[in-house]
N, C-alpha and C positions, 0 to 999 in steps of 0.2 A: 464456388463463391465468386462474387464479382471482385474485380481489381480494386484494391483499397488505395485511396489517395493519402499520401503521407500526412500525418496529423498536423505537422508544423505548417502545412499549407491551408489548414481549415481553422475556423474559429470553433469555440466550444459548442455553440449552438448548431453549427454546420455538422460537426462530428456526431452530435446527438441525433440530428435529423437523419444523417446517413445510416446510422446503425439501427435506429427505430424502424427504418424502412427496409431493413434486411430481414425478411421472415425466417430464412434459414439460420442466420446468426441467433435470432431470438429463440428459435426452437431448440437449437443446440445448447444454448446457455441455460434455458429453462430445465432441460433434461439433466444437464450436468450438475446444476446447483441442487436440484431435487435429490439426485443420487448422493451428493456429498452431505446434504442435510440429514438424509436418512441414515447414512453411515455414522455420522456423529451421534445422532439420537440413539442408535442401537448400542453404542459404547457407554453412554451415560444413562443407565436405566434407573439408578438410585439418585434422585434429585438432591437429597440431603448430602450425600457423599460428594456429589458434583459441586455444590455450593461451598462445602468445606474446603475442597481442593482449590476452587477458584479463590477463596479467601487467602489460602496459603500461598498460591501463586502470586497474587497481587501484593501480599506483604513482602514476599521475597524480592520482587522487582522494585517495590517502593524503597525497601531498605537499601538495596544496591544503588539506586539512583540518589538516595540521600547522602551516600558516601562516595559518589562517583569519582571526584578528583583523587581522593585518597586510594580508592580501589584500583584506579588506572595506574597510579604510581606503584602501588604494591605489585600489581600484575606485571608491569614492565620489569621490575627488579627480578621477580621470580622467573619470568620468561628468559631474561638474559642469563640468569644463573643456569637455566636448563639448556642454553645454547641457541635459543631462538632470537633472531635479530628483529628489533622493533623499530618501526618507522611511523612518524606522525605526519598527517596531511590535513591541512585546514580546508583545502579546496579540492574539487575533482581533478583539476589540472595538476596539482601537486601530487595527488595519489597516482595518477597515470604516469607522471614523470618518474616517480619512484620505481614503479613496476618496470618501466622502460629501461631505467638505469641498471636494474638487476639483470634484466634480460640481455642487455648489450654487454654487460660485464662478462657474461658467460657465452657470448657469441651465439645467442639463441636465434633461430629462424622460425621455429614452430613452437607454439604454446598450447598445451592441452588444458581445457578449462572445465572444472566441475561447476555446478550451479552457483552463481553469485549475483544476488540482486544489487550489491554495491557496485560491481563492475558494470552492470546495466545503468546504474545511476550516474557513473562517471563517463559512460560511453567509451569504455576502454577498448573494445574491439576495433572501432573505427580509428581510434588514436594509434593503436599498434600497427594496423594495416598501412597507415600513412608513413610509418617509420620502417616498413619493410619486414615486419614480423607477422606471421600467419597465426592468429588465434583460432583454435578449433573447439567448439562447444561439445562437451561429452555427455551432458545431460540430454536425454532423448528429446524432451520438449524444446530445449534451447537449440539443439542441433537442427531440428526441423525448421525452427524459425530462422536460424542462420542461413540455411539453404534457400529459404523463401525470401530472405532479406526483409524479414518482418520483425515486429516487436512483441514482447510478452503481453498477454492480456489478463494474466492471473499470476500471483506471486508464488504459488505452490505448483500449479500446473500451467506453465506459460503458454503452451500451444493448445489450450482447451477450445479455442475458437476454430481449430482446423478439423475437418472431417477426414475420415480414412481415405475417401476419394481424393481429397486435396493432397494428402501425404503420398498416396500411391503415384499420382502424376508427378509429384515433386521428386520422389526417389527414382522413378523411371528416367527422368530428365537428368538427374545429377549424379547418380551412383552407377559405377561400372557394373555391368552384368546384372543389373536389377531390372527385371521385366515388370510390367504393370500387374499388380496384384492387390486385392483388397483384404487379403489375409493378414491380420495384425501381427501374428507371430512371424510370418515370413518377412514383413516389413522391418520388424525390430531386428531380426537376425541379419538382414542386409545392412542395416545401419551399424550394427555391432562389428561386422566384418571390416567395414571401412574405418571405424574408430579404433579398432585394435592396432591397425597399421600405424595410426598417429600416436597411440600410447607408447608403442615401442620405439618410435623415432623422436619423440619430444624430449628435450632436455630440461624443460621447466613446466611445472603444473601450477595452476591457480584455482583456488576454491574460495567460497565464502566461509563464514563461521556462524553457527547458531548461538553458541554461548561461549564466553571466556571466563574461566575460573581463576579469580585472583589468588585464592589460597594456595593453589598448586601450580599455577602457570600452565593451565591446560586449555587447548583449543578444542571445542566440541563441534562436530559436524554430523548431522543426521541425513540419511538418504536411503533410497530404495533400490537403486540400480547398480551400485558398485562403482560408478564412474568417479565419485569423490575419493573412494579408497584407492582407485588406480591412479588418479591424479596426484594423490599425496604420497604415494609410495614408489611408483615406477620411475618418474623423472628424478634427476639428480638434485633439482631445486624445487622446493614447494613454497609458493607465495599465497598467503591467506589475506583476504581483504574483508574488512567489516567496519561498521559504525562504532563509535566510541561507547554507545549505550548498551552494547551486548554483554557487558561484564556482569558477573554475579559474584557474590562474596565467598561462598563455601562450596566445596564439592557436594556436601549434603543437600544443597539447594537444587542440585541438578535433577534428581529423580522426579520430584513433583512437576517441574517445568517440562521435562520430557514427556511425562504422562499427559499433561495438558496440551502440549504442542501436537503430538502425533494423533491423539484422539480427536482433537478439534480440527486438525487439518484434513486428514484422510480417513478417520475412523479406525485407525490401527492402534492396538495396544502399545506397539513400539515399531519403529521403522526397521527395515531389513538390516541396515548397517548403522551403527553408532560409532563414529570415529573419535577417539580421544587422543589428541596429539600433544605431547609435552616436550619433545626435543627432536633434533635430527637423529639419524641412526647412529648407533654406537657399535664400534667393532664390526662384526660380520652380520649384524642385524639387517633386516629389510628396512627400506625407507630412504628418504632423501639425505644427501650430504649437508644441505643447508635448508633451514626453514626461516621464512621471513613473515612478519605480520605487519600489514599496513592498516593503521587506525585512522579512519576518516571522520572529520567533524562535519563539514559541508552544511552548516546552519544548525546542527543539533544542539549547540550550546545556547542558541536563542530560546527555544522552549524550555531548556533546562533552567534558565535564569528566572523563569516565572513559575510560581508554585503550582498554579492550575495547569498551565500548558505543559509542565514537566510530565504529566501523566501520559502524554503522547508517546514518550520514550519507553514506557513499560511494554510496548508491543513485542511479541515473540514471533511475529510473522507466520501465524497459522492460517490466516485468510478466512477464518470462520465468519468474520463480519461481512466479508464480500459474499460468501456463499449464501448468507441469509438476507442480504440487502435487496429489497424489491426494486431499487433503482439499478444497481449493478446487474442484477439478474436479467433485466430487460435491455441493458445497453452493452454489457461486456466491458472489458477494460480499456479498449482503444479510445473510446469516446472521451475519457478523462484526459488523455494526452500527456500523461506523466508516467514515470517508472512504477510508482505505487498507486494503483487505482482503488476504487471502492471507498468505503467509509474511512479506513485507516489512511488511505492516500489523500483523502480530502482534508485530514487534519495534519498529516505529516508533510505533504508536498509544499504547502504554503511556507513552511519554515525552511525547506531546502532550496526553494526557488524564489521565494518572495511572493507577496500577494499580487504584485503587478502581473505576474504570469499565471497565477492560479486563482484569480479573484472570483471565478465562477464556481470553483469546487466546493467551498463551504455551503453553497446554496443548492448543490446537486444532491439533496437529501430530503426525504419527507419528515425527518425527525421522528420516525415511528418508534425508534428505540430497539429494533431487532438486533442491531449490532452490539449494543451494550449488554443486552440480555444473554448473548452467547460468548462475549469476549472472555477468554479463560483467565485473564489477569485484570478484569473489571475496569477497563478504560472507559470512562464516561463520554463516549464519542459524541452523542447529541449535545451534551453541555459544551464540549470543546468546539463543535461546529457553530453553536450559537455565539460563543465567545469570538471566534474568528469572523463571523458575520459582523459582529459589533465593532471589532477592531478595523474591519474593512471600510466602515462608513463613519467612524468616529474621528473627529478632529482633535488633535493633541492640544492639551492646555499649555499655557506658557511655562516653559522650563521642564515639561514632561518628556521623558524619553520613550521612544516607540518600543513596543515589545515584540515587533515583528517587522521585517523588511516589507516595504510597500504599504505600511499602515495608512489607512484612510484613502486607499486608492479608488474606492467606490463612492467616496463622499461627493455629493452634489448640493449646490445651494438650493436647487428646486426641491429636492427631497427633504432637506432640512426645513425649508419654509412650509412644506406640506405637513410635516409632523408637528411643527410648532402650531400651525393653524388647527390641526386635529386636537392637540392638547388644550388649546384655549377653548375650542368648541365644546369638548366633553367635560371640561372642568367648570363650565358656567351653565347652570340650569336655564337661565333666560336665553342664552345664545343657542343652546341645544334645542329648546322648544321652538324657537324661531326657525332654526334649520330644518327640524322635522316637519314643521308646517309647510315651509317652502318646498321641501322635497316632494311632499304629497301633492301639493297644488300644481307644481310644475313638472310632474313626473314624465309628461309627454316630451319634454325637452332633453331627456337623458340621452347622451350621445351613444350611438351604436358601436363606436370604436373607441377603446381606451387603451392607450399604449401599454403593451406588456400583458395586461389582464385579458383582453379579448383575443389575444393570439391563440389561446387555448380554452377560453371560457366564454359564456354568453355575457352580454352586458347586464350589470346589476340594476334593474329598474325598480325604483321604490314602489311600495304597495299604495293602494288608494287611501288607506288610513294607517296611521302609525300605531304601534303597539299600545302606547299610552291612551290614544283616543279610543281604541277598541276596548281597553280595560274599563275606561270611564263609561262607555256605552253599555257594557255588560253589567256593571255595577248599578247603573241607572235602571236597567231592565229588571234587576233583582231587588230593587227597592233600597239600594245603598248597602246591601249585605256585604260583609267582609268575605274576601276570597279565601 
């Protein structure tokens, strides 16, 4: 694959153009997404059972979000009773500093990391490296990307854009005693040998969290490779990072959500490992001596304050919306330029980063509805995309507070004037008839280039006769008969 230019050096349109013109990338994503869609479909053979399960999952997440402040306080109390230390971070910088303080307190030089999208969100690795700490990714996909100095393109399978040839060359270059091979099992074993050395030498492990149970003070982490379990048990200190929205109310809420998550993400009835962590080790038990939880806001309270936007936070990070999205399938994740790509990223990232930095994402959708049809917790993604588009161009009324950072960032007086003219034209029969007549008479003057529209489409040239005139002509030919 060709060398990728860092996303921050390209505009959204340039990233899209780059990836659309990469035939290998498009082929790889098409094959991978077809595979994932087939896996999910094979697991959900009874549609009524699926819809009932989706209804249950959505109700669980909505109930938890409706009580979010109380549940977070309840969970903090329970976690502290269990011996887990809880830290609150409003910004990525605060979250990174908390992790650094814990590491420095223990004199840590190497950190082993299980998969954590929140640490990607805060760019924790780069921060720790600047402070002299070596973070090593233990998830195979994340490990590959770390060696390649690349970013995830999918939230479940981060290195899905890499071919086995890419990985073979990468391992040959970076791993000791690893010769070039395209045998997947040999590549995995080579990486495991390297990672085992880090596991045994690391004093601190860091992971993400899939769900937090307020009732019992339990951190739930699902995975397939065992790296999460190693990172949470072998080092003396375990740090978990997650967003504040991941809390659920009861332990009984967990099974249906796990069923929805694993089947929707990878077509598995359950992942290989389900880790449920409620305390540091006690006595001679296995496990870390200390467990810390870092809870990150980073803009999540912004959609929470709006009843409609709050539905964004129902997400359980299964990536089903990405796997079924016709836009994501053709572009991959890097074109979006954010930690969370695809449909869910297009509604979540504007809250985390502000519309100034993500103004194009709500429009990076056909609004076909495939994402909402497969979302296991029934997030109405197309409705939220339309809402964000509206907020991006809407000017606030006097005294009105913005519901999102960067509100109105796409507002222009030209567009406003155009829509006002359109409204006047189509609400006045006399004006509309005059316009239609003029459009047909002067159709030859239609410009061949129209900003934005003709970049990808032909110029819309009016027909020789309007629909109204054709209807009148037809009725006249029929002797005035009713249609």
